[in-house]
N, CA and C atoms of all chains as a GROMACS GRO file, in nm:
protein
  654
    1ASP      N    1   7.420  14.002  12.147
    1ASP     CA    2   7.308  13.980  12.057
    1ASP      C    3   7.314  14.069  11.934
    2THR      N    4   7.418  14.154  11.925
    2THR     CA    5   7.428  14.246  11.814
    2THR      C    6   7.436  14.171  11.683
    3ALA      N    7   7.354  14.212  11.585
    3ALA     CA    8   7.348  14.140  11.460
    3ALA      C    9   7.467  14.174  11.370
    4VAL      N   10   7.488  14.305  11.347
    4VAL     CA   11   7.600  14.352  11.268
    4VAL      C   12   7.678  14.452  11.355
    5SER      N   13   7.802  14.422  11.379
    5SER     CA   14   7.882  14.511  11.464
    5SER      C   15   8.002  14.565  11.386
    6GLN      N   16   8.040  14.685  11.420
    6GLN     CA   17   8.155  14.750  11.357
    6GLN      C   18   8.243  14.808  11.464
    7THR      N   19   8.373  14.805  11.438
    7THR     CA   20   8.468  14.874  11.526
    7THR      C   21   8.575  14.940  11.442
    8PRO      N   22   8.619  15.059  11.482
    8PRO     CA   23   8.568  15.138  11.593
    8PRO      C   24   8.442  15.215  11.555
    9LYS      N   25   8.377  15.274  11.652
    9LYS     CA   26   8.260  15.356  11.623
    9LYS      C   27   8.302  15.494  11.574
   10TYR      N   28   8.410  15.544  11.631
   10TYR     CA   29   8.466  15.673  11.590
   10TYR      C   30   8.614  15.655  11.558
   11LEU      N   31   8.658  15.727  11.454
   11LEU     CA   32   8.797  15.717  11.414
   11LEU      C   33   8.842  15.856  11.368
   12VAL      N   34   8.936  15.912  11.440
   12VAL     CA   35   8.991  16.043  11.404
   12VAL      C   36   9.139  16.022  11.375
   13THR      N   37   9.183  16.068  11.258
   13THR     CA   38   9.319  16.039  11.218
   13THR      C   39   9.373  16.149  11.128
   14GLN      N   40   9.501  16.148  11.106
   14GLN     CA   41   9.565  16.249  11.022
   14GLN      C   42   9.568  16.204  10.877
   15MET      N   43   9.571  16.300  10.789
   15MET     CA   44   9.590  16.271  10.645
   15MET      C   45   9.715  16.188  10.626
   16GLY      N   46   9.706  16.093  10.533
   16GLY     CA   47   9.823  16.013  10.500
   16GLY      C   48   9.834  15.884  10.579
   17ASN      N   49   9.758  15.874  10.689
   17ASN     CA   50   9.765  15.751  10.769
   17ASN      C   51   9.688  15.637  10.702
   18ASP      N   52   9.714  15.516  10.751
   18ASP     CA   53   9.642  15.397  10.708
   18ASP      C   54   9.558  15.348  10.825
   19LYS      N   55   9.432  15.314  10.797
   19LYS     CA   56   9.344  15.267  10.905
   19LYS      C   57   9.255  15.154  10.855
   20SER      N   58   9.204  15.077  10.951
   20SER     CA   59   9.112  14.967  10.919
   20SER      C   60   8.985  14.978  11.002
   21ILE      N   61   8.876  14.936  10.940
   21ILE     CA   62   8.748  14.924  11.010
   21ILE      C   63   8.705  14.778  11.000
   22LYS      N   64   8.659  14.725  11.114
   22LYS     CA   65   8.620  14.583  11.114
   22LYS      C   66   8.470  14.569  11.121
   23CYS      N   67   8.420  14.464  11.060
   23CYS     CA   68   8.276  14.437  11.061
   23CYS      C   69   8.253  14.288  11.079
   24GLU      N   70   8.156  14.256  11.162
   24GLU     CA   71   8.120  14.118  11.187
   24GLU      C   72   7.969  14.105  11.193
   25GLN      N   73   7.916  13.997  11.136
   25GLN     CA   74   7.772  13.972  11.146
   25GLN      C   75   7.749  13.828  11.198
   26ASN      N   76   7.648  13.816  11.283
   26ASN     CA   77   7.616  13.684  11.339
   26ASN      C   78   7.479  13.636  11.294
   27LEU      N   79   7.437  13.682  11.175
   27LEU     CA   80   7.305  13.648  11.123
   27LEU      C   81   7.309  13.529  11.028
   28GLY      N   82   7.427  13.479  10.999
   28GLY     CA   83   7.438  13.368  10.905
   28GLY      C   84   7.417  13.410  10.760
   29HIS      N   85   7.426  13.540  10.732
   29HIS     CA   86   7.408  13.588  10.595
   29HIS      C   87   7.529  13.553  10.509
   30ASP      N   88   7.504  13.544  10.377
   30ASP     CA   89   7.614  13.510  10.287
   30ASP      C   90   7.668  13.631  10.212
   31THR      N   91   7.606  13.746  10.229
   31THR     CA   92   7.650  13.865  10.157
   31THR      C   93   7.673  13.980  10.254
   32MET      N   94   7.785  14.049  10.236
   32MET     CA   95   7.818  14.164  10.320
   32MET      C   96   7.857  14.281  10.232
   33TYR      N   97   7.839  14.401  10.286
   33TYR     CA   98   7.855  14.523  10.207
   33TYR      C   99   7.929  14.628  10.288
   34TRP      N  100   7.992  14.721  10.215
   34TRP     CA  101   8.039  14.846  10.274
   34TRP      C  102   7.975  14.962  10.199
   35TYR      N  103   7.921  15.056  10.277
   35TYR     CA  104   7.862  15.178  10.223
   35TYR      C  105   7.936  15.299  10.281
   36LYS      N  106   7.933  15.409  10.205
   36LYS     CA  107   7.985  15.535  10.254
   36LYS      C  108   7.870  15.636  10.253
   37GLN      N  109   7.852  15.704  10.365
   37GLN     CA  110   7.752  15.810  10.372
   37GLN      C  111   7.825  15.941  10.399
   38ASP      N  112   7.820  16.029  10.299
   38ASP     CA  113   7.897  16.153  10.311
   38ASP      C  114   7.817  16.261  10.385
   39SER      N  115   7.871  16.381  10.385
   39SER     CA  116   7.810  16.490  10.463
   39SER      C  117   7.673  16.529  10.408
   40LYS      N  118   7.649  16.497  10.281
   40LYS     CA  119   7.519  16.525  10.221
   40LYS      C  120   7.421  16.411  10.244
   41LYS      N  121   7.461  16.314  10.324
   41LYS     CA  122   7.376  16.202  10.368
   41LYS      C  123   7.347  16.099  10.260
   42PHE      N  124   7.417  16.110  10.146
   42PHE     CA  125   7.392  16.014  10.039
   42PHE      C  126   7.462  15.882  10.070
   43LEU      N  127   7.387  15.774  10.074
   43LEU     CA  128   7.440  15.643  10.108
   43LEU      C  129   7.478  15.572   9.978
   44LYS      N  130   7.608  15.545   9.962
   44LYS     CA  131   7.654  15.489   9.836
   44LYS      C  132   7.730  15.360   9.860
   45ILE      N  133   7.696  15.258   9.783
   45ILE     CA  134   7.764  15.131   9.802
   45ILE      C  135   7.908  15.139   9.751
   46MET      N  136   7.998  15.074   9.823
   46MET     CA  137   8.138  15.069   9.784
   46MET      C  138   8.174  14.928   9.735
   47PHE      N  139   8.146  14.830   9.820
   47PHE     CA  140   8.184  14.692   9.791
   47PHE      C  141   8.073  14.598   9.839
   48SER      N  142   8.072  14.481   9.774
   48SER     CA  143   7.984  14.374   9.822
   48SER      C  144   8.058  14.242   9.806
   49TYR      N  145   8.047  14.158   9.908
   49TYR     CA  146   8.106  14.025   9.905
   49TYR      C  147   7.996  13.922   9.925
   50ASN      N  148   8.001  13.818   9.844
   50ASN     CA  149   7.909  13.706   9.859
   50ASN      C  150   7.991  13.580   9.880
   51ASN      N  151   7.972  13.515   9.994
   51ASN     CA  152   8.051  13.396  10.027
   51ASN      C  153   8.201  13.421  10.009
   52LYS      N  154   8.247  13.531  10.061
   52LYS     CA  155   8.388  13.573  10.062
   52LYS      C  156   8.440  13.614   9.926
   53GLU      N  157   8.354  13.618   9.823
   53GLU     CA  158   8.398  13.659   9.691
   53GLU      C  159   8.346  13.799   9.660
   54LEU      N  160   8.433  13.883   9.604
   54LEU     CA  161   8.392  14.019   9.569
   54LEU      C  162   8.295  14.015   9.452
   55ILE      N  163   8.177  14.075   9.469
   55ILE     CA  164   8.081  14.079   9.358
   55ILE      C  165   8.049  14.220   9.314
   56ILE      N  166   8.075  14.318   9.397
   56ILE     CA  167   8.056  14.457   9.356
   56ILE      C  168   8.180  14.535   9.398
   57ASN      N  169   8.230  14.613   9.306
   57ASN     CA  170   8.340  14.702   9.338
   57ASN      C  171   8.313  14.830   9.262
   58GLU      N  172   8.239  14.919   9.326
   58GLU     CA  173   8.203  15.043   9.260
   58GLU      C  174   8.327  15.129   9.241
   59THR      N  175   8.308  15.241   9.178
   59THR     CA  176   8.422  15.329   9.150
   59THR      C  177   8.472  15.388   9.281
   60VAL      N  178   8.566  15.318   9.338
   60VAL     CA  179   8.624  15.357   9.465
   60VAL      C  180   8.774  15.360   9.447
   61PRO      N  181   8.843  15.460   9.500
   61PRO     CA  182   8.990  15.462   9.487
   61PRO      C  183   9.052  15.332   9.537
   62ASN      N  184   9.159  15.290   9.471
   62ASN     CA  185   9.219  15.164   9.513
   62ASN      C  186   9.294  15.175   9.646
   63ARG      N  187   9.286  15.292   9.710
   63ARG     CA  188   9.336  15.305   9.848
   63ARG      C  189   9.244  15.228   9.944
   64PHE      N  190   9.124  15.198   9.897
   64PHE     CA  191   9.028  15.123   9.979
   64PHE      C  192   9.036  14.976   9.940
   65SER      N  193   9.064  14.891  10.038
   65SER     CA  194   9.073  14.748  10.007
   65SER      C  195   8.994  14.668  10.109
   66PRO      N  196   8.888  14.603  10.062
   66PRO     CA  197   8.810  14.517  10.152
   66PRO      C  198   8.879  14.381  10.165
   67LYS      N  199   8.854  14.318  10.280
   67LYS     CA  200   8.906  14.183  10.300
   67LYS      C  201   8.802  14.103  10.377
   68SER      N  202   8.773  13.984  10.325
   68SER     CA  203   8.674  13.899  10.389
   68SER      C  204   8.739  13.767  10.428
   69PRO      N  205   8.784  13.755  10.552
   69PRO     CA  206   8.850  13.630  10.594
   69PRO      C  207   8.753  13.512  10.602
   70ASP      N  208   8.626  13.541  10.627
   70ASP     CA  209   8.522  13.438  10.628
   70ASP      C  210   8.388  13.506  10.606
   71LYS      N  211   8.282  13.426  10.596
   71LYS     CA  212   8.151  13.481  10.560
   71LYS      C  213   8.098  13.579  10.662
   72ALA      N  214   8.146  13.569  10.784
   72ALA     CA  215   8.092  13.653  10.892
   72ALA      C  216   8.166  13.784  10.909
   73HIS      N  217   8.274  13.803  10.836
   73HIS     CA  218   8.356  13.922  10.854
   73HIS      C  219   8.387  13.989  10.720
   74LEU      N  220   8.380  14.121  10.721
   74LEU     CA  221   8.424  14.199  10.605
   74LEU      C  222   8.489  14.326  10.658
   75ASN      N  223   8.620  14.333  10.644
   75ASN     CA  224   8.696  14.446  10.696
   75ASN      C  225   8.729  14.542  10.582
   76LEU      N  226   8.751  14.666  10.619
   76LEU     CA  227   8.784  14.769  10.519
   76LEU      C  228   8.914  14.836  10.561
   77HIS      N  229   9.012  14.828  10.473
   77HIS     CA  230   9.140  14.893  10.501
   77HIS      C  231   9.154  15.013  10.407
   78ILE      N  232   9.197  15.124  10.464
   78ILE     CA  233   9.212  15.246  10.384
   78ILE      C  234   9.355  15.296  10.397
   79ASN      N  235   9.421  15.308  10.284
   79ASN     CA  236   9.559  15.360  10.281
   79ASN      C  237   9.560  15.510  10.251
   80SER      N  238   9.662  15.577  10.300
   80SER     CA  239   9.688  15.718  10.264
   80SER      C  240   9.561  15.802  10.271
   81LEU      N  241   9.504  15.806  10.388
   81LEU     CA  242   9.377  15.875  10.407
   81LEU      C  243   9.382  16.020  10.360
   82GLU      N  244   9.270  16.063  10.298
   82GLU     CA  245   9.256  16.201  10.248
   82GLU      C  246   9.138  16.268  10.319
   83LEU      N  247   9.138  16.401  10.311
   83LEU     CA  248   9.031  16.476  10.377
   83LEU      C  249   8.893  16.431  10.328
   84GLY      N  250   8.884  16.404  10.198
   84GLY     CA  251   8.757  16.365  10.138
   84GLY      C  252   8.707  16.229  10.182
   85ASP      N  253   8.789  16.155  10.253
   85ASP     CA  254   8.746  16.024  10.302
   85ASP      C  255   8.660  16.038  10.428
   86SER      N  256   8.658  16.157  10.484
   86SER     CA  257   8.576  16.178  10.605
   86SER      C  258   8.429  16.151  10.573
   87ALA      N  259   8.369  16.062  10.648
   87ALA     CA  260   8.230  16.019  10.622
   87ALA      C  261   8.193  15.918  10.729
   88VAL      N  262   8.070  15.871  10.719
   88VAL     CA  263   8.029  15.757  10.802
   88VAL      C  264   8.029  15.633  10.713
   89TYR      N  265   8.096  15.530  10.758
   89TYR     CA  266   8.105  15.405  10.682
   89TYR      C  267   8.017  15.301  10.751
   90PHE      N  268   7.924  15.247  10.672
   90PHE     CA  269   7.833  15.145  10.725
   90PHE      C  270   7.864  15.010  10.662
   91CYS      N  271   7.867  14.912  10.747
   91CYS     CA  272   7.873  14.774  10.703
   91CYS      C  273   7.730  14.720  10.705
   92ALA      N  274   7.697  14.628  10.616
   92ALA     CA  275   7.564  14.567  10.615
   92ALA      C  276   7.577  14.422  10.572
   93SER      N  277   7.473  14.345  10.601
   93SER     CA  278   7.472  14.206  10.555
   93SER      C  279   7.331  14.168  10.515
   94SER      N  280   7.321  14.065  10.434
   94SER     CA  281   7.190  14.017  10.389
   94SER      C  282   7.206  13.878  10.329
   95ARG      N  283   7.094  13.813  10.309
   95ARG     CA  284   7.090  13.706  10.212
   95ARG      C  285   7.081  13.779  10.079
   96LEU      N  286   7.142  13.728   9.975
   96LEU     CA  287   7.157  13.803   9.851
   96LEU      C  288   7.025  13.860   9.803
   97ALA      N  289   7.024  13.992   9.776
   97ALA     CA  290   6.909  14.067   9.723
   97ALA      C  291   6.791  14.075   9.820
   98ASP      N  292   6.814  14.041   9.944
   98ASP     CA  293   6.708  14.049  10.045
   98ASP      C  294   6.734  14.171  10.135
   99GLU      N  295   6.648  14.188  10.235
   99GLU     CA  296   6.664  14.299  10.330
   99GLU      C  297   6.807  14.305  10.384
  100GLN      N  298   6.861  14.424  10.390
  100GLN     CA  299   6.995  14.442  10.445
  100GLN      C  300   6.988  14.493  10.588
  101PHE      N  301   7.074  14.438  10.671
  101PHE     CA  302   7.085  14.481  10.810
  101PHE      C  303   7.216  14.558  10.823
  102PHE      N  304   7.207  14.676  10.880
  102PHE     CA  305   7.323  14.764  10.888
  102PHE      C  306   7.387  14.761  11.026
  103GLY      N  307   7.518  14.780  11.027
  103GLY     CA  308   7.589  14.803  11.151
  103GLY      C  309   7.568  14.947  11.196
  104PRO      N  310   7.617  14.983  11.315
  104PRO     CA  311   7.593  15.116  11.371
  104PRO      C  312   7.673  15.226  11.302
  105GLY      N  313   7.766  15.192  11.216
  105GLY     CA  314   7.844  15.292  11.145
  105GLY      C  315   7.975  15.326  11.214
  106THR      N  316   8.073  15.366  11.135
  106THR     CA  317   8.201  15.416  11.185
  106THR      C  318   8.217  15.558  11.132
  107ARG      N  319   8.225  15.653  11.224
  107ARG     CA  320   8.239  15.793  11.183
  107ARG      C  321   8.387  15.825  11.171
  108LEU      N  322   8.432  15.840  11.047
  108LEU     CA  323   8.573  15.867  11.020
  108LEU      C  324   8.594  16.016  10.995
  109THR      N  325   8.687  16.073  11.068
  109THR     CA  326   8.725  16.212  11.048
  109THR      C  327   8.873  16.218  11.017
  110VAL      N  328   8.906  16.275  10.902
  110VAL     CA  329   9.045  16.288  10.862
  110VAL      C  330   9.085  16.435  10.876
  111LEU      N  331   9.189  16.458  10.953
  111LEU     CA  332   9.232  16.596  10.981
  111LEU      C  333   9.350  16.637  10.893
  112ARG      N  334   7.048  16.047   8.463
  112ARG     CA  335   6.940  16.035   8.561
  112ARG      C  336   6.985  15.944   8.675
  113LYS      N  337   6.960  15.987   8.798
  113LYS     CA  338   6.999  15.907   8.911
  113LYS      C  339   6.912  15.782   8.919
  114GLU      N  340   6.968  15.675   8.980
  114GLU     CA  341   6.896  15.548   8.991
  114GLU      C  342   6.767  15.563   9.070
  115VAL      N  343   6.774  15.633   9.181
  115VAL     CA  344   6.659  15.650   9.270
  115VAL      C  345   6.652  15.798   9.309
  116GLU      N  346   6.539  15.859   9.284
  116GLU     CA  347   6.524  16.002   9.314
  116GLU      C  348   6.409  16.025   9.412
  117GLN      N  349   6.437  16.109   9.509
  117GLN     CA  350   6.338  16.146   9.610
  117GLN      C  351   6.345  16.295   9.634
  118ASP      N  352   6.233  16.352   9.674
  118ASP     CA  353   6.231  16.490   9.721
  118ASP      C  354   6.297  16.492   9.859
  119PRO      N  355   6.403  16.569   9.877
  119PRO     CA  356   6.475  16.566  10.006
  119PRO      C  357   6.399  16.629  10.122
  120GLY      N  358   6.296  16.710  10.089
  120GLY     CA  359   6.223  16.779  10.195
  120GLY      C  360   6.304  16.896  10.247
  121PRO      N  361   6.293  16.937  10.372
  121PRO     CA  362   6.222  16.864  10.478
  121PRO      C  363   6.071  16.884  10.473
  122PHE      N  364   6.002  16.782  10.519
  122PHE     CA  365   5.859  16.792  10.539
  122PHE      C  366   5.836  16.819  10.688
  123ASN      N  367   5.777  16.934  10.717
  123ASN     CA  368   5.743  16.968  10.856
  123ASN      C  369   5.592  16.957  10.872
  124VAL      N  370   5.547  16.864  10.956
  124VAL     CA  371   5.403  16.842  10.971
  124VAL      C  372   5.367  16.838  11.119
  125PRO      N  373   5.244  16.873  11.152
  125PRO     CA  374   5.199  16.862  11.291
  125PRO      C  375   5.163  16.718  11.323
  126GLU      N  376   5.169  16.685  11.450
  126GLU     CA  377   5.123  16.553  11.495
  126GLU      C  378   4.983  16.527  11.444
  127GLY      N  379   4.959  16.404  11.403
  127GLY     CA  380   4.825  16.367  11.357
  127GLY      C  381   4.805  16.386  11.208
  128ALA      N  382   4.898  16.454  11.143
  128ALA     CA  383   4.883  16.480  10.999
  128ALA      C  384   4.912  16.353  10.919
  129THR      N  385   4.866  16.356  10.795
  129THR     CA  386   4.900  16.252  10.698
  129THR      C  387   5.003  16.310  10.602
  130VAL      N  388   5.106  16.234  10.576
  130VAL     CA  389   5.212  16.283  10.488
  130VAL      C  390   5.249  16.174  10.388
  131ALA      N  391   5.281  16.216  10.267
  131ALA     CA  392   5.315  16.119  10.162
  131ALA      C  393   5.450  16.153  10.102
  132PHE      N  394   5.530  16.050  10.080
  132PHE     CA  395   5.659  16.065  10.014
  132PHE      C  396   5.656  15.988   9.883
  133ASN      N  397   5.724  16.045   9.784
  133ASN     CA  398   5.730  15.980   9.654
  133ASN      C  399   5.873  15.953   9.614
  134CYS      N  400   5.887  15.860   9.523
  134CYS     CA  401   6.019  15.819   9.479
  134CYS      C  402   6.007  15.767   9.337
  135THR      N  403   6.102  15.797   9.251
  135THR     CA  404   6.105  15.739   9.117
  135THR      C  405   6.237  15.665   9.099
  136TYR      N  406   6.234  15.561   9.017
  136TYR     CA  407   6.355  15.483   8.992
  136TYR      C  408   6.374  15.463   8.843
  137SER      N  409   6.499  15.439   8.802
  137SER     CA  410   6.529  15.438   8.659
  137SER      C  411   6.539  15.298   8.599
  138ASN      N  412   6.568  15.197   8.683
  138ASN     CA  413   6.590  15.063   8.631
  138ASN      C  414   6.458  14.986   8.622
  139SER      N  415   6.406  14.972   8.501
  139SER     CA  416   6.275  14.907   8.484
  139SER      C  417   6.280  14.758   8.517
  140ALA      N  418   6.401  14.701   8.526
  140ALA     CA  419   6.413  14.559   8.557
  140ALA      C  420   6.414  14.531   8.707
  141SER      N  421   6.411  14.634   8.788
  141SER     CA  422   6.415  14.616   8.934
  141SER      C  423   6.298  14.532   8.980
  142GLN      N  424   6.326  14.446   9.078
  142GLN     CA  425   6.223  14.354   9.127
  142GLN      C  426   6.188  14.376   9.274
  143SER      N  427   6.281  14.433   9.349
  143SER     CA  428   6.257  14.448   9.493
  143SER      C  429   6.263  14.595   9.531
  144PHE      N  430   6.172  14.633   9.619
  144PHE     CA  431   6.159  14.773   9.657
  144PHE      C  432   6.135  14.781   9.807
  145PHE      N  433   6.197  14.882   9.869
  145PHE     CA  434   6.187  14.893  10.014
  145PHE      C  435   6.180  15.040  10.054
  146TRP      N  436   6.127  15.063  10.171
  146TRP     CA  437   6.145  15.190  10.241
  146TRP      C  438   6.225  15.161  10.368
  147TYR      N  439   6.334  15.236  10.384
  147TYR     CA  440   6.414  15.229  10.504
  147TYR      C  441   6.396  15.360  10.580
  148ARG      N  442   6.419  15.352  10.709
  148ARG     CA  443   6.414  15.471  10.794
  148ARG      C  444   6.552  15.490  10.857
  149GLN      N  445   6.599  15.616  10.858
  149GLN     CA  446   6.726  15.644  10.924
  149GLN      C  447   6.708  15.760  11.021
  150ASP      N  448   6.733  15.731  11.147
  150ASP     CA  449   6.731  15.837  11.249
  150ASP      C  450   6.866  15.906  11.248
  151CYS      N  451   6.866  16.028  11.304
  151CYS     CA  452   6.988  16.110  11.304
  151CYS      C  453   7.104  16.034  11.369
  152ARG      N  454   7.215  16.025  11.299
  152ARG     CA  455   7.336  15.964  11.348
  152ARG      C  456   7.320  15.815  11.380
  153LYS      N  457   7.225  15.751  11.313
  153LYS     CA  458   7.204  15.607  11.332
  153LYS      C  459   7.209  15.537  11.198
  154GLU      N  460   7.206  15.403  11.203
  154GLU     CA  461   7.208  15.327  11.080
  154GLU      C  462   7.068  15.317  11.019
  155PRO      N  463   7.060  15.298  10.887
  155PRO     CA  464   6.929  15.275  10.824
  155PRO      C  465   6.869  15.142  10.873
  156LYS      N  466   6.736  15.143  10.888
  156LYS     CA  467   6.667  15.020  10.926
  156LYS      C  468   6.546  15.003  10.835
  157LEU      N  469   6.517  14.878  10.801
  157LEU     CA  470   6.404  14.850  10.714
  157LEU      C  471   6.274  14.893  10.780
  158LEU      N  472   6.196  14.974  10.710
  158LEU     CA  473   6.063  15.011  10.754
  158LEU      C  474   5.962  14.911  10.698
  159MET      N  475   5.966  14.894  10.567
  159MET     CA  476   5.877  14.796  10.504
  159MET      C  477   5.922  14.768  10.361
  160SER      N  478   5.890  14.649  10.317
  160SER     CA  479   5.908  14.616  10.176
  160SER      C  480   5.787  14.671  10.100
  161VAL      N  481   5.802  14.687   9.971
  161VAL     CA  482   5.694  14.738   9.888
  161VAL      C  483   5.656  14.632   9.787
  162TYR      N  484   5.531  14.593   9.787
  162TYR     CA  485   5.485  14.487   9.698
  162TYR      C  486   5.399  14.546   9.587
  163SER      N  487   5.392  14.473   9.476
  163SER     CA  488   5.321  14.522   9.358
  163SER      C  489   5.177  14.560   9.386
  164SER      N  490   5.114  14.485   9.475
  164SER     CA  491   4.972  14.508   9.503
  164SER      C  492   4.954  14.617   9.607
  165GLY      N  493   5.063  14.673   9.656
  165GLY     CA  494   5.054  14.770   9.765
  165GLY      C  495   5.042  14.697   9.897
  166ASN      N  496   5.093  14.755  10.002
  166ASN     CA  497   5.085  14.690  10.131
  166ASN      C  498   5.081  14.792  10.244
  167GLU      N  499   5.026  14.747  10.354
  167GLU     CA  500   5.002  14.836  10.468
  167GLU      C  501   5.061  14.772  10.593
  168ASP      N  502   5.117  14.856  10.679
  168ASP     CA  503   5.168  14.808  10.807
  168ASP      C  504   5.132  14.914  10.910
  169GLY      N  505   5.020  14.893  10.975
  169GLY     CA  506   4.974  14.992  11.073
  169GLY      C  507   4.942  15.124  11.005
  170ARG      N  508   5.010  15.228  11.046
  170ARG     CA  509   4.985  15.363  10.991
  170ARG      C  510   5.058  15.388  10.860
  171PHE      N  511   5.135  15.291  10.815
  171PHE     CA  512   5.219  15.308  10.696
  171PHE      C  513   5.162  15.228  10.579
  172THR      N  514   5.153  15.294  10.463
  172THR     CA  515   5.107  15.228  10.342
  172THR      C  516   5.206  15.255  10.230
  173ALA      N  517   5.247  15.150  10.163
  173ALA     CA  518   5.341  15.164  10.052
  173ALA      C  519   5.272  15.122   9.923
  174GLN      N  520   5.302  15.194   9.816
  174GLN     CA  521   5.244  15.164   9.686
  174GLN      C  522   5.355  15.160   9.582
  175LEU      N  523   5.335  15.075   9.482
  175LEU     CA  524   5.431  15.063   9.372
  175LEU      C  525   5.357  15.076   9.240
  176ASN      N  526   5.408  15.156   9.152
  176ASN     CA  527   5.353  15.169   9.017
  176ASN      C  528   5.466  15.137   8.919
  177ARG      N  529   5.467  15.013   8.873
  177ARG     CA  530   5.577  14.969   8.786
  177ARG      C  531   5.578  15.043   8.652
  178ALA      N  532   5.459  15.072   8.599
  178ALA     CA  533   5.451  15.138   8.468
  178ALA      C  534   5.517  15.275   8.474
  179SER      N  535   5.494  15.345   8.583
  179SER     CA  536   5.552  15.479   8.599
  179SER      C  537   5.684  15.477   8.674
  180GLN      N  538   5.724  15.359   8.722
  180GLN     CA  539   5.849  15.344   8.798
  180GLN      C  540   5.848  15.442   8.916
  181TYR      N  541   5.747  15.425   8.997
  181TYR     CA  542   5.716  15.520   9.103
  181TYR      C  543   5.676  15.443   9.228
  182ILE      N  544   5.728  15.488   9.342
  182ILE     CA  545   5.698  15.425   9.469
  182ILE      C  546   5.652  15.534   9.565
  183SER      N  547   5.559  15.501   9.651
  183SER     CA  548   5.513  15.601   9.748
  183SER      C  549   5.505  15.540   9.888
  184LEU      N  550   5.511  15.628   9.985
  184LEU     CA  551   5.493  15.590  10.125
  184LEU      C  552   5.399  15.691  10.188
  185LEU      N  553   5.292  15.641  10.248
  185LEU     CA  554   5.195  15.726  10.315
  185LEU      C  555   5.200  15.698  10.464
  186ILE      N  556   5.211  15.802  10.542
  186ILE     CA  557   5.210  15.788  10.688
  186ILE      C  558   5.087  15.861  10.741
  187ARG      N  559   5.000  15.786  10.807
  187ARG     CA  560   4.879  15.846  10.865
  187ARG      C  561   4.901  15.873  11.012
  188ASP      N  562   4.827  15.972  11.065
  188ASP     CA  563   4.831  16.002  11.208
  188ASP      C  564   4.975  16.012  11.258
  189SER      N  565   5.051  16.102  11.200
  189SER     CA  566   5.194  16.115  11.231
  189SER      C  567   5.218  16.132  11.380
  190LYS      N  568   5.324  16.067  11.427
  190LYS     CA  569   5.368  16.078  11.566
  190LYS      C  570   5.503  16.151  11.569
  191LEU      N  571   5.533  16.206  11.685
  191LEU     CA  572   5.664  16.273  11.701
  191LEU      C  573   5.776  16.176  11.668
  192SER      N  574   5.757  16.050  11.705
  192SER     CA  575   5.861  15.949  11.685
  192SER      C  576   5.880  15.910  11.538
  193ASP      N  577   5.792  15.960  11.450
  193ASP     CA  578   5.811  15.934  11.307
  193ASP      C  579   5.917  16.025  11.247
  194SER      N  580   5.960  16.125  11.320
  194SER     CA  581   6.063  16.218  11.269
  194SER      C  582   6.190  16.140  11.238
  195ALA      N  583   6.231  16.147  11.113
  195ALA     CA  584   6.347  16.069  11.067
  195ALA      C  585   6.365  16.100  10.918
  196THR      N  586   6.464  16.036  10.859
  196THR     CA  587   6.481  16.041  10.713
  196THR      C  588   6.434  15.909  10.655
  197TYR      N  589   6.354  15.916  10.551
  197TYR     CA  590   6.297  15.796  10.489
  197TYR      C  591   6.366  15.774  10.354
  198LEU      N  592   6.425  15.657  10.341
  198LEU     CA  593   6.505  15.624  10.224
  198LEU      C  594   6.428  15.529  10.134
  199CYS      N  595   6.416  15.567  10.009
  199CYS     CA  596   6.357  15.480   9.908
  199CYS      C  597   6.468  15.391   9.854
  200VAL      N  598   6.444  15.262   9.845
  200VAL     CA  599   6.550  15.168   9.809
  200VAL      C  600   6.500  15.074   9.700
  201VAL      N  601   6.582  15.059   9.596
  201VAL     CA  602   6.544  14.977   9.481
  201VAL      C  603   6.660  14.884   9.448
  202ASP      N  604   6.628  14.757   9.421
  202ASP     CA  605   6.738  14.665   9.391
  202ASP      C  606   6.779  14.681   9.245
  203SER      N  607   6.907  14.653   9.218
  203SER     CA  608   6.956  14.662   9.080
  203SER      C  609   6.997  14.524   9.030
  204GLY      N  610   6.956  14.422   9.101
  204GLY     CA  611   6.989  14.285   9.062
  204GLY      C  612   7.102  14.227   9.145
  205TYR      N  613   7.197  14.311   9.182
  205TYR     CA  614   7.309  14.261   9.262
  205TYR      C  615   7.337  14.352   9.380
  206ALA      N  616   7.264  14.462   9.391
  206ALA     CA  617   7.285  14.554   9.503
  206ALA      C  618   7.159  14.636   9.522
  207LEU      N  619   7.150  14.701   9.634
  207LEU     CA  620   7.041  14.794   9.659
  207LEU      C  621   7.087  14.935   9.631
  208ASN      N  622   7.004  15.012   9.561
  208ASN     CA  623   7.033  15.153   9.538
  208ASN      C  624   6.945  15.237   9.629
  209PHE      N  625   7.009  15.324   9.702
  209PHE     CA  626   6.938  15.407   9.799
  209PHE      C  627   6.916  15.546   9.742
  210GLY      N  628   6.796  15.600   9.762
  210GLY     CA  629   6.773  15.740   9.736
  210GLY      C  630   6.841  15.823   9.844
  211LYS      N  631   6.845  15.953   9.823
  211LYS     CA  632   6.911  16.041   9.920
  211LYS      C  633   6.828  16.061  10.045
  212GLY      N  634   6.702  16.020  10.039
  212GLY     CA  635   6.619  16.028  10.158
  212GLY      C  636   6.533  16.153  10.162
  213THR      N  637   6.420  16.139  10.228
  213THR     CA  638   6.329  16.251  10.252
  213THR      C  639   6.321  16.273  10.401
  214SER      N  640   6.347  16.396  10.443
  214SER     CA  641   6.350  16.427  10.586
  214SER      C  642   6.211  16.466  10.634
  215LEU      N  643   6.168  16.404  10.741
  215LEU     CA  644   6.037  16.434  10.802
  215LEU      C  645   6.057  16.482  10.945
  216LEU      N  646   5.993  16.594  10.976
  216LEU     CA  647   5.992  16.645  11.113
  216LEU      C  648   5.847  16.662  11.157
  217VAL      N  649   5.810  16.588  11.258
  217VAL     CA  650   5.674  16.596  11.313
  217VAL      C  651   5.680  16.677  11.442
  218THR      N  652   5.600  16.782  11.449
  218THR     CA  653   5.605  16.870  11.567
  218THR      C  654   5.468  16.883  11.633
   0.00000   0.00000   0.00000
């Protein structure tokens, strides 16, 4: 019954590695998002997809690449991980400009 | 100027107290406003939308002042379970902008 799910919940990895986080929503929403919440708790949008099309791409290093195979999924791939990438990454979905529903978050730690 | 600004707190209040949080936003064209709640190590969840005429949901009252670009949240009769971070959220037309949140601890 989970509305927005993310995997993995925890991710610990070494600098320089490549990793992916998966997100799925079963709410029938047409818009999905990725947010980063850093150690100072500031929640900042990274990407937004509407009907599988990228509509927001904030100033994010191009090591981060979102992929939306269909409306229900938005995955985040990160290349060459750096220490500063350590954060909690939240996926969310909504009908455009409406209430957003968040996934449980993926806590990424880069060593 | 940041898009959405909030006093980070923390606000430490006794049970039963009334507490108010304020928020200012910079985009005068914004049309949608929300308060989200985030518990420690959890995802943000919608607490309530904020309407121009003001709205109430039980112990929670939200107000919007478009002229001053100011939003408020009032919590009456605080409960221990109200302890959380409260995020002021304003739409920018294509995305939601989140404030850094105001931390509330009810003891």
